[in-house]
C-alpha positions as CSV (number, residue, x, y, z in Angstrom):
1,X,14.5,-28.2,-15.5
2,X,15.9,-24.8,-14.7
3,X,13.5,-23.2,-17.4
4,X,10.3,-24.9,-15.4
5,X,11.7,-23.8,-12.2
6,X,12.0,-20.1,-13.1
7,X,8.9,-20.2,-14.7
8,X,7.1,-21.4,-11.5
9,X,9.2,-19.1,-9.4
10,X,7.9,-16.2,-11.7
11,X,4.2,-17.3,-11.2
12,X,4.6,-17.7,-7.7
13,X,6.1,-14.1,-7.3
14,X,3.3,-12.8,-9.2
15,X,0.9,-14.6,-7.2
16,X,2.0,-13.3,-4.0
17,X,2.3,-9.7,-5.4
18,X,-1.1,-10.2,-6.6
19,X,-2.3,-11.0,-3.0
20,X,-0.6,-7.9,-1.5
21,X,-2.3,-5.7,-4.3
22,X,-5.7,-7.5,-3.7
23,X,-5.7,-7.1,-0.1
24,X,-4.9,-3.5,-0.1
25,X,-7.2,-2.7,-2.8
26,X,-10.1,-4.6,-0.8
27,X,-9.2,-2.8,2.2
28,X,-9.5,0.8,0.8
29,X,-12.3,0.2,-1.5
30,X,-14.6,-2.1,0.7
31,X,-13.2,-0.7,4.3
32,X,-12.4,-4.3,4.9
33,X,-9.8,-6.9,3.7
34,X,-11.7,-9.7,1.8
35,X,-9.5,-12.7,3.1
36,X,-11.0,-15.3,0.8
37,X,-9.5,-14.0,-2.2
38,X,-6.1,-12.9,-0.4
39,X,-6.0,-16.5,1.0
40,X,-6.8,-18.0,-2.4
41,X,-3.7,-16.5,-3.8
42,X,-1.5,-16.9,-1.1
43,X,-2.4,-20.9,-1.3
44,X,-1.6,-20.7,-5.0
45,X,1.6,-19.0,-4.7
46,X,2.5,-21.6,-2.0
47,X,1.5,-24.6,-4.5
48,X,3.8,-23.1,-7.3
49,X,6.2,-22.3,-4.9
50,X,6.4,-26.1,-4.2
51,X,6.5,-26.9,-8.0
52,X,9.5,-24.3,-7.8
53,X,11.3,-26.2,-5.1
54,X,10.6,-29.4,-7.0
55,X,12.0,-28.6,-10.2
56,X,14.9,-26.5,-8.9
57,X,16.0,-29.8,-6.9
58,X,15.6,-32.3,-9.6
59,X,17.6,-30.1,-11.9
60,X,20.2,-29.9,-9.5
61,X,20.6,-34.0,-9.4
62,X,20.0,-34.7,-13.1
63,X,22.4,-33.9,-16.3
64,X,21.3,-30.9,-18.2
65,X,18.8,-31.9,-20.6
66,X,18.8,-31.1,-24.4
67,X,16.0,-28.2,-23.7
68,X,18.2,-26.8,-20.9
69,X,21.5,-26.4,-23.0
70,X,21.7,-23.4,-25.3
71,X,24.2,-25.2,-27.6
72,X,21.6,-28.3,-28.0
73,X,20.6,-29.4,-31.5
74,X,17.0,-30.3,-32.4
75,X,18.2,-34.2,-32.9
76,X,19.6,-34.5,-29.3
77,X,16.2,-34.8,-27.9
78,X,15.2,-37.5,-30.6
79,X,14.8,-40.8,-29.5
80,X,12.5,-42.8,-27.3
81,X,10.4,-40.8,-25.0
82,X,8.8,-43.6,-22.8
83,X,6.4,-46.3,-22.5
84,X,2.6,-45.6,-22.9
85,X,0.3,-48.4,-22.1
86,X,-1.9,-49.0,-25.4
87,X,-4.9,-50.5,-23.8
88,X,-5.3,-50.1,-20.1
89,X,-8.7,-50.1,-18.2
90,X,-7.0,-48.4,-15.1
91,X,-7.3,-44.8,-16.0
92,X,-11.1,-45.1,-16.1
93,X,-11.3,-47.0,-12.9
94,X,-9.1,-44.2,-11.3
95,X,-11.1,-41.7,-12.7
96,X,-14.5,-43.5,-11.7
97,X,-13.1,-43.6,-8.1
98,X,-12.1,-40.0,-7.8
99,X,-15.6,-39.3,-9.0
100,X,-17.1,-41.0,-6.3
101,X,-14.5,-39.7,-3.5
102,X,-15.6,-36.3,-4.5
103,X,-19.4,-36.7,-4.5
104,X,-18.7,-38.2,-1.1
105,X,-16.6,-35.1,-0.2
106,X,-19.1,-32.7,-1.6
107,X,-22.1,-34.1,0.4
108,X,-19.9,-35.1,3.3
109,X,-21.0,-38.9,3.3
110,X,-18.0,-40.4,5.0
111,X,-18.8,-43.9,3.8
112,X,-18.9,-42.9,0.3
113,X,-15.9,-41.1,0.8
114,X,-14.2,-44.0,2.3
115,X,-15.1,-46.4,-0.3
116,X,-13.8,-43.7,-3.0
117,X,-10.4,-43.3,-1.4
118,X,-9.9,-47.2,-0.9
119,X,-11.0,-47.5,-4.7
120,X,-8.4,-44.9,-5.6
121,X,-5.6,-46.7,-3.8
122,X,-6.7,-50.1,-5.5
123,X,-6.9,-48.2,-9.0
124,X,-3.5,-46.4,-8.5
125,X,-1.5,-49.5,-7.5
126,X,-3.2,-51.3,-10.3
127,X,-2.2,-48.6,-12.8
128,X,1.1,-48.7,-11.3
129,X,1.8,-52.8,-11.2
130,X,-0.1,-53.3,-14.2
131,X,2.9,-54.7,-16.1
132,X,4.5,-56.2,-13.1
133,X,1.8,-59.1,-12.6
134,X,0.5,-62.2,-13.9
135,X,1.1,-63.7,-17.0
136,X,2.8,-60.9,-18.6
137,X,5.6,-61.0,-16.0
138,X,6.4,-64.5,-16.7
139,X,6.5,-63.6,-20.5
140,X,9.2,-60.9,-19.9
């Protein structure tokens, strides 16, 4: 994960540098700083900085992956990647409630936003605990 950490650190540094250059550029061409662009670049830099910090902390806690070792072979990464649900309807519900939340936020309908957020919480819980409830759990 050190590669991912380095990548996000480079992007974060670029965004901060772009914010500085953009601020000076607009200051001298428009005679005032265009704050929306500077703010967007700084916030994007903070977002990628959070990703940098996350990947850096995780890379220190886990053993190096085959992707992180220069002496690794391609066969070192072979094997099971994980379990992916073949027929789940929860992602559809998650997308639908995200749409409802977004529409409630755009038109500032607090009641619609509240319904969407409650639906998001329910759909996220359903997706998370899909294989830990009901008859499927008894079969395990």
